[in-house]
N, C-alpha and C positions, 0 to 999 in steps of 0.2 A: 503493499499499500504506500504511495507517495505520500509527500508532505500535506497536500491539500486533502487526501483522504483520511489521514490521521487527525487533521483538524475538524472534518466533518463528523467523524467517529466520535471524537471527544464532545463535539457541540451537541450531537444526538444524545450521548451517554448524559451529559450534564443537565441538558435540557428535558430529559425524561425522569431524570432522578428524583426531583421534588414535584413534578406536575402529574405525572402518569402519562404524558404526551410527549412524543420525540418531535424533533424540529419539523418533520414532514408530516405530522399530523398521525402517525401511526399510534395504534394503542399499544401500552406497554404493560405487562403484567401477567395475570394468570387468567387464562380464558375458562369459560364454562366446563370443557372437558378436561380442565387441570392442565393445559398445554401452555408452556412457556413461551414467550416469543419476544422478539426484538432486543430487550435489555440485555440478555444473557449473550445473544449474538454480537451486539455492539461492544460489550465488555470484553469478550473473546478475540474480536477484530482489533480492538484497541491494545489490548495487553500483547498479542502476538505482533503488531506493528511496531509497538514500542520495543519490544525484546529484539527485534532485528535492527534497530536504529543503533548505530554504533556509539551515540552521544548520550543514550539512556543510561543512568547510573544503575548498578546492581542493587536490587532490594535486599537491604540487610534483615537478619532475623531479628533485630532490636526494632526495626520499622513494621515488622509483619506483628510482633507482640503489642507495639503501641496500637496499631491500628484494630487488632483484635480487642484490646482493653477498651477502646472507645465503642465498639460495636457491642460487646458485653454490657458496657455501662447504659448504653441506649436500651438493650434488651430488658435489662433490670427495671428501667424506667417507665417500661410499657410498649416501647417502639415496636410495632408489629414486623416491620421489615427487618429490623435487627434481631428480633427473636427468631424469626425464619432463618436467617444466617446461621445464628448459634445453633438451632435445631438440625439443620442440614449438615453443619460441620460435626455434630454428635453423631449423626447417622453414618456419616463417612467414616469417622474415626472407629466406630463399633463394628462397621462393617469389615474394617481391616483386621480387626482383633478376632474375628470369627474364622 
């Protein structure tokens, strides 16, 4: 993905993060059938693009812990999205243990 593609993906991700709607008017979230769409794809595309860019710094373990602590704090405060992230993480961790 070239530079303008990264910018577009970032704009879509940030635009959809708080509003539920991306820059192009696409719906973001969980559909009636439990299907996830748009937000996961944009986040994956952006992460992949940034990982391939030589100027992107490596994400440290400390940063991951810091981000997780903030997500956990929001989940404990009743934030549904943060709670879903923590629950998904717990499911993945338990899946690995089995």
